[in-house]
N, C-alpha and C positions, 0 to 999 in steps of 0.2 A: 543500455546502460549503460553502452560502453562511451557515448558522448559523456556522460557524468561522472565516468570512471576516469577519463582521460582531462577532462577538464579541472576534478580535483586534484587528482597528478602533477598538474599543471602548474595550479594557484600552489600545492605543498614546493616542489621546485622551482619556484623563483621568490620560494622566499615570504611570500603572503598569506601564510598558514602557517603557526606554532602549534596549532592543537591545544588550545590553552582557550577558556570560560567564553572569553568577550571572541574569541575568531568563530568557536564551535557555534556559538548564537548566533552569528551573521552570517556563515551558509547555510543554517536552518530559518532561517527569518529570509534572507533571499533567494535559494531555490528548493525548501520542503515540499512548498504546493507544485512548484511545477513537476517536480519528477513525481510528485505523488498523482496530479494528474493524467501524467505518463502512464506511469503504474495501474490505475483504474483502464484507461483507457488496450492495453496489452493485456488485461485481465478480462473485460469485455470480448475484445477479439477473441481469445484465448478460447471464451467458453464456445464459440460457434465455431472454432475449426473441427474441422474431420478427423476423426482416429482412424486412421489406417487397418487397415483389417494386417490380424494375425496369424499364422500357421500355427496359433497355441489359440484350441477352439475354447478355451473357458476366457480369451479377452477378450472383448466387445469393442464393436467399430462402432464410430457414428458422430451425432457430437455432442459435445459432454453436457449442455443443458440441456437437448430433449433427452439424454439417457436417466440425468436426475429427477427430469419431470416426470416421465412415463416412460420407469424401467421394467416396467413387464411387456414393454416390448420387444427389450433386449432378452428379455429371460432372465434379469437380474435381480438383488437383493434392494429395496429399496431402505435406505437407511435415513431418512428424516422419519421421526418422532414427534409428535406433538409436545406443547409447552404449555402449563397452567399458567396464566395471568397472574398468578403471584411469583415463581419465579423468574417471569417475563421485567415486572416490574423490578426484583430484585436484583438483575442485571444492568439492568437500564437504570436503577440509580450507582449500582457500584462501577459502569464501564466510566472509561476517560471517552470522551469525544473530541475529537481536533477542534481544536482554537481559530479561529482565524487567522491568527497571528501564531506561523509555527515554531516557535521556539520558550527557552525555560523564560517562567514569568520575570526573574530575575534576568535576564538578558533583556527579554522584551523590554522592562522598565530602560536599561539603559542605552540600549539603541534607540528607544525612544526618545530620549533627553539628546542624544546627538542629531537628530533627524530633526528635533527642535530649535536646534543649535544652530544650523546648517544656514 
């Protein structure tokens, strides 16, 4: 994330970003999918890292994804719970899923017009 923070700070320092509606949407359009992909990879790697043993006996050590999948191996509680189909459908119908173009709808229209004109 340091790379992205430094890049956006430099863009702002160079006077190429004023924080306005169009600037924000251009940044989202150009960079959000790349940043999300990087975060997804980081989360996947994080789930497989090893949590080191601690002197605290209440803190288990293992890989997070394994601890979640089989908590009984580590003598910890499982916090998963069953969800009925009705609630699952309710969540799915009310969720906002990421679109292929990651910016505000109005920003997408403006950016699209500029791309077509170029």
